[in-house]
C-alpha positions as CSV (number, residue, x, y, z in Angstrom):
1,M,-44.3,-39.1,-77.9
2,I,-44.3,-36.2,-75.5
3,R,-42.4,-33.2,-76.7
4,T,-40.7,-30.6,-74.4
5,L,-42.4,-27.3,-74.6
6,R,-41.6,-24.0,-72.9
7,R,-44.1,-23.0,-70.2
8,Y,-45.5,-20.1,-72.2
9,Q,-46.1,-22.4,-75.2
10,L,-48.0,-24.9,-73.1
11,V,-50.0,-22.1,-71.4
12,T,-50.8,-20.5,-74.8
13,D,-52.1,-23.8,-76.3
14,I,-54.3,-24.6,-73.3
15,S,-55.6,-21.0,-73.2
16,V,-56.5,-21.2,-76.9
17,A,-58.3,-24.5,-76.4
18,V,-60.3,-23.1,-73.4
19,V,-61.3,-20.0,-75.4
20,F,-62.2,-22.3,-78.4
21,F,-64.4,-24.5,-76.1
22,W,-66.3,-21.6,-74.5
23,V,-66.9,-19.8,-77.8
24,Q,-68.3,-23.0,-79.4
25,F,-70.2,-24.3,-76.4
26,P,-73.3,-22.0,-76.8
27,A,-73.6,-22.9,-80.5
28,V,-73.8,-26.6,-79.6
29,F,-77.2,-26.2,-77.9
30,T,-78.3,-23.4,-80.3
31,L,-78.0,-25.9,-83.2
32,G,-79.7,-28.6,-81.2
33,T,-76.8,-31.1,-81.1
34,G,-77.2,-31.5,-77.4
35,W,-74.8,-33.5,-75.2
36,P,-73.3,-35.6,-78.0
37,G,-72.2,-32.3,-79.6
38,S,-70.7,-31.2,-76.2
39,V,-68.8,-34.4,-76.0
40,A,-67.4,-34.0,-79.5
41,L,-66.5,-30.4,-78.7
42,T,-64.7,-31.6,-75.6
43,F,-62.6,-34.1,-77.6
44,F,-61.7,-31.5,-80.2
45,S,-60.8,-28.9,-77.6
46,A,-58.6,-31.4,-75.8
47,A,-56.8,-32.3,-79.0
48,L,-56.3,-28.6,-79.7
49,A,-54.8,-28.1,-76.2
50,F,-52.1,-30.8,-76.5
51,R,-51.5,-30.9,-80.2
52,R,-47.9,-29.6,-79.9
53,L,-47.1,-31.4,-76.6
54,S,-48.1,-34.8,-78.1
55,P,-49.2,-34.7,-81.7
56,G,-49.9,-38.5,-81.9
57,P,-52.4,-38.8,-79.0
58,A,-53.9,-35.4,-80.1
59,L,-54.7,-37.0,-83.5
60,G,-56.3,-39.9,-81.8
61,V,-58.4,-37.7,-79.6
62,A,-59.5,-35.7,-82.7
63,W,-60.6,-39.0,-84.3
64,L,-62.7,-39.9,-81.2
65,G,-64.4,-36.5,-81.5
66,A,-65.2,-37.2,-85.2
67,V,-66.6,-40.7,-84.3
68,V,-68.8,-39.2,-81.6
69,H,-69.9,-36.5,-84.1
70,M,-71.0,-39.1,-86.7
71,A,-72.4,-41.6,-84.2
72,A,-74.7,-39.0,-82.9
73,G,-75.9,-38.2,-86.4
74,I,-74.9,-34.5,-86.1
75,D,-75.0,-32.5,-89.4
76,A,-71.6,-31.8,-90.8
77,P,-69.6,-29.7,-90.9
78,Q,-69.8,-27.9,-87.5
79,T,-67.5,-25.0,-86.6
80,Y,-65.7,-27.0,-83.9
81,D,-64.5,-29.3,-86.7
82,L,-61.9,-26.6,-87.5
83,A,-59.8,-27.9,-84.7
84,V,-58.9,-30.9,-87.0
85,L,-57.0,-28.5,-89.2
86,A,-54.7,-27.4,-86.3
87,V,-54.2,-31.0,-85.3
88,L,-53.2,-32.1,-88.8
89,F,-50.8,-29.1,-89.0
90,T,-49.0,-30.2,-85.9
91,T,-48.7,-33.8,-86.9
92,A,-46.8,-32.7,-90.0
93,C,-44.8,-30.0,-88.2
94,Y,-43.9,-31.6,-84.9
95,G,-44.7,-35.3,-85.2
96,G,-42.3,-38.1,-85.7
97,R,-42.1,-40.1,-88.9
98,V,-45.0,-42.4,-88.0
99,V,-47.2,-39.7,-86.7
100,R,-46.5,-37.5,-89.7
101,W,-47.6,-40.1,-92.2
102,L,-50.6,-41.0,-90.0
103,G,-51.6,-37.4,-90.3
104,L,-51.5,-37.6,-94.1
105,A,-53.5,-40.9,-94.0
106,S,-56.0,-39.3,-91.7
107,A,-56.5,-36.4,-94.2
108,A,-57.2,-38.9,-97.0
109,V,-59.4,-41.3,-95.0
110,G,-61.1,-38.5,-93.3
111,S,-62.0,-36.9,-96.6
112,I,-63.6,-40.2,-97.8
113,I,-65.6,-40.6,-94.6
114,A,-66.6,-37.0,-94.5
115,A,-67.8,-37.1,-98.1
116,A,-69.9,-40.2,-97.5
117,Y,-71.3,-38.8,-94.3
118,I,-72.2,-35.5,-95.8
119,V,-73.9,-37.2,-98.8
120,V,-76.0,-39.4,-96.5
121,R,-76.8,-36.7,-94.0
122,S,-77.8,-34.2,-96.7
123,G,-80.4,-36.6,-98.1
124,I,-78.9,-36.8,-101.6
125,A,-78.8,-40.6,-101.6
126,G,-82.3,-40.9,-100.0
127,S,-83.9,-38.5,-102.5
128,V,-82.4,-40.4,-105.4
129,A,-83.7,-43.7,-104.1
130,D,-87.2,-42.2,-103.6
131,V,-87.3,-40.8,-107.1
132,V,-86.1,-44.1,-108.6
133,S,-88.6,-46.2,-106.6
134,G,-91.5,-43.9,-107.5
135,S,-90.8,-43.7,-111.2
136,G,-89.6,-47.2,-111.9
137,V,-86.4,-45.8,-113.4
138,S,-83.3,-47.8,-112.8
139,L,-81.1,-46.7,-109.9
140,F,-78.0,-47.1,-112.0
141,S,-79.0,-44.1,-114.2
142,Y,-78.6,-41.8,-111.2
143,L,-75.3,-43.2,-110.0
144,P,-73.2,-40.7,-112.2
145,Q,-75.0,-37.8,-110.6
146,L,-74.5,-39.2,-107.1
147,L,-70.9,-40.0,-107.8
148,A,-70.1,-36.6,-109.2
149,R,-71.5,-34.9,-106.1
150,S,-69.6,-37.2,-103.8
151,L,-66.4,-36.6,-105.7
152,V,-66.9,-32.8,-105.4
153,I,-67.3,-33.1,-101.7
154,F,-64.4,-35.5,-101.3
155,F,-61.9,-33.3,-103.2
156,G,-63.1,-30.2,-101.3
157,C,-62.5,-31.9,-98.0
158,L,-59.1,-33.3,-99.2
159,A,-58.0,-29.9,-100.4
160,V,-58.7,-28.3,-97.0
161,L,-57.3,-31.1,-94.8
162,G,-54.4,-31.8,-97.2
163,L,-53.5,-28.1,-97.3
164,S,-53.3,-27.9,-93.5
165,W,-51.0,-31.0,-93.4
166,T,-48.9,-29.6,-96.2
167,L,-48.5,-26.2,-94.4
168,G,-47.3,-28.1,-91.3
169,L,-44.7,-30.0,-93.4
170,L,-43.5,-26.7,-94.9
171,A,-43.2,-25.2,-91.5
172,R,-41.2,-28.3,-90.4
173,T,-38.9,-27.9,-93.4
174,M,-38.3,-24.2,-92.6
175,Q,-37.5,-25.0,-89.0
176,R,-35.0,-27.7,-90.0
177,A,-33.4,-25.4,-92.5
178,R,-33.0,-22.7,-89.8
179,A,-31.5,-25.2,-87.4
180,S,-29.2,-26.4,-90.1
181,R,-28.0,-22.9,-90.7
182,N,-27.5,-22.3,-87.0
183,A,-25.5,-25.5,-86.7
184,Q,-23.4,-24.5,-89.7
185,V,-22.6,-21.1,-88.1
186,I,-21.6,-22.8,-84.9
187,A,-19.4,-25.3,-86.8
188,E,-17.8,-22.4,-88.7
189,Q,-17.1,-20.6,-85.4
190,D,-15.5,-23.8,-84.0
191,V,-13.3,-23.9,-87.1
192,V,-12.3,-20.3,-86.6
193,V,-11.4,-20.9,-83.0
194,E,-9.3,-23.9,-83.9
195,Q,-7.6,-22.0,-86.6
196,E,-6.9,-19.2,-84.2
197,R,-5.4,-21.6,-81.6
198,N,-3.2,-23.1,-84.3
199,R,-2.1,-19.7,-85.3
200,I,-1.3,-18.8,-81.7
201,A,0.7,-22.0,-81.4
202,R,2.7,-21.2,-84.5
203,D,3.3,-17.7,-83.3
204,M,4.4,-18.9,-79.9
205,H,6.9,-21.3,-81.6
206,D,8.2,-18.6,-83.9
207,V,8.6,-16.0,-81.1
208,V,10.2,-18.3,-78.6
209,A,12.5,-20.1,-81.0
210,H,13.7,-17.0,-82.8
211,S,14.2,-15.0,-79.6
212,L,16.1,-17.8,-77.8
213,A,18.3,-18.3,-80.9
214,V,19.2,-14.6,-80.9
215,V,19.9,-14.7,-77.2
216,I,22.1,-17.8,-77.4
217,A,24.0,-16.4,-80.4
218,Q,24.6,-13.1,-78.7
219,A,25.7,-14.7,-75.4
220,D,28.1,-17.1,-77.1
221,G,29.6,-14.3,-79.3
222,A,30.1,-12.0,-76.3
223,R,31.7,-14.8,-74.3
224,Y,34.2,-15.6,-77.1
225,A,34.9,-11.9,-77.9
226,R,35.1,-10.7,-74.3
227,E,38.9,-10.6,-74.1
228,A,39.6,-9.2,-77.6
229,D,36.9,-6.5,-77.5
230,P,35.2,-5.8,-74.2
231,G,32.8,-3.3,-75.8
232,V,31.2,-6.2,-77.7
233,V,29.8,-7.5,-74.4
234,D,27.9,-4.4,-73.7
235,E,26.4,-4.4,-77.2
236,A,25.5,-8.1,-76.9
237,L,23.9,-7.6,-73.5
238,A,21.8,-4.7,-74.9
239,T,20.6,-6.8,-77.8
240,I,19.8,-9.7,-75.5
241,S,17.8,-7.3,-73.2
242,S,15.9,-5.8,-76.1
243,T,15.2,-9.2,-77.7
244,A,14.0,-10.7,-74.4
245,R,11.7,-7.8,-73.7
246,E,10.1,-8.0,-77.1
247,A,9.7,-11.8,-76.8
248,L,8.2,-11.4,-73.3
249,G,5.7,-8.9,-74.6
250,D,4.7,-11.2,-77.5
251,V,4.4,-14.2,-75.2
252,R,2.2,-12.3,-72.8
253,I,-0.1,-11.4,-75.7
254,L,-0.2,-14.9,-77.0
255,L,-0.9,-16.3,-73.5
256,S,-3.7,-13.8,-73.0
257,Q,-5.3,-15.0,-76.2
258,L,-4.9,-18.6,-75.1
259,R,-6.7,-17.8,-71.9
260,H,-9.7,-16.9,-74.1
261,N,-11.4,-20.2,-73.1
262,Q,-15.0,-20.4,-72.2
263,G,-14.9,-23.8,-70.6
264,D,-15.7,-24.8,-67.0
265,S,-13.2,-22.2,-65.6
266,P,-14.6,-19.0,-64.0
267,Q,-15.2,-16.4,-66.6
268,P,-14.0,-12.8,-66.2
269,V,-16.4,-10.0,-65.2
270,L,-16.2,-6.2,-65.1
271,A,-14.4,-6.4,-61.7
272,D,-11.5,-8.1,-63.5
273,L,-10.9,-5.1,-65.9
274,D,-8.6,-3.5,-63.3
275,R,-6.3,-6.4,-63.4
276,L,-6.5,-6.5,-67.2
277,V,-5.6,-2.9,-67.5
278,E,-2.6,-3.3,-65.1
279,Q,-1.4,-6.3,-67.2
280,M,-1.5,-4.2,-70.3
281,R,0.2,-1.3,-68.6
282,S,3.0,-3.6,-67.5
283,S,3.3,-4.7,-71.1
284,G,4.0,-1.1,-72.2
285,L,0.6,0.5,-72.8
286,I,-0.2,3.9,-71.5
287,I,-3.9,3.6,-70.6
288,S,-6.4,6.2,-69.4
289,R,-9.9,5.2,-68.1
290,E,-13.0,7.3,-67.9
291,A,-16.6,6.4,-67.0
292,T,-19.7,8.6,-67.3
293,G,-23.4,8.0,-66.5
294,Q,-25.2,5.8,-64.0
295,P,-23.8,2.2,-64.0
296,L,-26.1,-0.6,-64.8
297,A,-26.2,-4.2,-63.4
298,L,-25.1,-6.4,-66.3
299,A,-25.8,-10.1,-66.6
300,T,-22.8,-12.4,-66.4
301,G,-22.8,-13.0,-70.2
302,Q,-22.8,-9.2,-70.9
303,Q,-19.9,-8.6,-68.5
304,L,-17.9,-11.4,-70.2
305,A,-18.7,-9.8,-73.6
306,V,-17.5,-6.3,-72.4
307,Y,-14.3,-7.8,-70.9
308,R,-13.4,-9.7,-74.0
309,I,-14.1,-6.7,-76.3
310,V,-11.8,-4.5,-74.1
311,Q,-9.2,-7.2,-73.9
312,E,-9.1,-7.7,-77.7
313,A,-9.0,-4.0,-78.3
314,L,-6.2,-3.3,-75.9
315,T,-4.3,-6.3,-77.2
316,N,-4.6,-4.9,-80.8
317,A,-3.4,-1.5,-79.5
318,L,-0.3,-3.2,-78.0
319,R,0.5,-5.2,-81.1
320,H,-0.4,-2.8,-83.8
321,G,-0.6,0.7,-82.3
322,D,1.9,3.4,-81.2
323,T,2.6,2.3,-77.6
324,S,4.3,5.6,-76.8
325,R,1.0,7.4,-77.0
326,E,-2.0,7.2,-74.7
327,V,-4.8,4.6,-75.2
328,R,-8.2,5.9,-74.1
329,L,-10.7,3.5,-72.5
330,E,-14.1,5.1,-72.1
331,F,-17.3,3.7,-70.6
332,H,-20.5,5.7,-71.2
333,W,-23.5,4.4,-69.3
334,R,-26.9,5.2,-70.9
335,P,-30.3,4.4,-69.3
336,D,-30.7,1.5,-71.7
337,A,-27.2,0.6,-72.9
338,L,-23.4,0.6,-72.3
339,E,-21.1,2.2,-74.8
340,V,-17.5,1.1,-74.7
341,T,-14.8,3.0,-76.7
342,V,-11.1,2.1,-77.0
343,S,-9.1,4.6,-78.9
344,S,-5.4,4.0,-79.7
345,A,-2.9,5.9,-81.9
346,L,-1.8,4.4,-85.1
347,R,1.9,4.2,-86.0
348,E,3.2,6.9,-88.2
349,D,4.6,4.4,-90.7
350,G,1.1,3.0,-91.2
351,L,2.4,-0.6,-90.7
352,G,0.4,-1.0,-87.5
353,A,-3.1,-0.6,-88.8
354,A,-5.5,-3.3,-87.6
355,N,-6.8,-5.9,-90.1
356,P,-10.6,-5.3,-90.3
357,T,-11.0,-8.9,-91.7
358,G,-9.2,-10.6,-88.8
359,H,-10.7,-13.0,-86.3
360,G,-10.4,-10.4,-83.5
361,I,-12.6,-7.8,-85.1
362,A,-15.1,-10.5,-86.1
363,G,-15.2,-11.9,-82.6
364,M,-15.8,-8.5,-81.0
365,R,-18.6,-7.7,-83.5
366,E,-20.3,-11.1,-82.7
367,R,-20.2,-10.5,-79.0
368,A,-21.8,-7.1,-79.4
369,A,-24.5,-8.5,-81.7
370,L,-25.2,-11.3,-79.3
371,F,-26.8,-8.8,-76.9
372,G,-28.6,-6.7,-79.6
373,G,-25.8,-4.1,-79.8
374,E,-23.7,-2.5,-82.4
375,F,-20.0,-2.6,-83.1
376,G,-17.6,-0.5,-85.1
377,A,-13.8,-0.3,-85.8
378,H,-12.4,2.5,-87.9
379,A,-9.4,4.7,-88.3
380,I,-10.2,8.3,-87.4
381,D,-7.7,11.2,-87.4
382,G,-4.7,9.0,-87.0
383,R,-6.3,6.8,-84.3
384,W,-7.9,3.4,-84.4
385,V,-11.3,3.6,-82.6
386,V,-13.1,0.5,-81.5
387,S,-16.7,1.1,-80.2
388,A,-19.3,-1.3,-79.0
389,T,-22.8,-0.7,-77.7
390,L,-24.5,-3.4,-75.6
391,L,-28.2,-3.0,-74.9
392,V,-29.3,-3.3,-71.2
393,P,-32.9,-3.4,-69.9
394,P,-33.8,-0.2,-68.1
395,A,-34.8,-2.2,-65.0
396,A,-31.1,-3.2,-64.6
397,A,-30.1,0.2,-63.4
398,V,-28.1,0.1,-60.1
399,R,-30.0,1.9,-57.3
């Protein structure tokens, strides 16, 4: 199995393996292990380089290095054997089900083989045999001592190798938990979007149905009462005009929210703000715009975030604010960020205050946080102030 890695991850792994090889290479000849030790070191370094790219083959290459090590009769352990720990970690962290359990089996079998090899190479078994043959004492009387030493070495190796594998499994669990949380957040966002669309559909039905019912009732009443009381016609026409204007404003707002769709259609950018402002002005808002500082070149995603924040803030001002007073739209360009502020007057009756727990506020806060920025929405001195700060790399300044 070959996993997909980012370029910097692959370059990092290969660089670590190269450094590991050249740090260990002089010690190979210093300790007198010669070319067999160099071959074993090469296998371990290769396993270290591709352990995350392909954990299964990396485990196999590490076993080849261990076989060369033991076949050459090199004393154990050597410092390059530490590469095995990294390989076992990745088998548990990134390997599939088979590779993961092969890593655990390798830790157990490797501990047995390593214990036996160390006992033989350290001369413990040979010294016991020499003592027994020279003294005529039965070999079986020394077996408990030999077994005890072997078990100590075995459990020591198992603890080190098993700990490395266990840490990899723990890292895997943490990664899956994080991915699960992210998926849950996305699912919750999808639910919020669907709920918002259902709400808009209900609002659209209520606005259109109610307004048309009023218009029809007024028109019919005026037609029937025209001859008896001509003044009723003027009153009915005034009611029809007022109701139609209110319905048109509400429908425009709802349609602007329905256009909040990030599918395959072109997404709005900063250049589209002029058209948005004109649409809001035609809906009854009095808007002033001001920009200070040196503009920065924003990425497409950042421009979309700014557009949606301004759109939602102006929509809230139209629906909830005092439309007879000016709405201030301010852009303040800093060397490393863009500060957007939308300030609108609250109604004197207090019925138009924005709902801080609504989906619109949450959506604007999320868009600002997506680019490492900050968001705030507060009532200050009779005005509802929406402020968002989006961080921009200094290199993005327009020259």
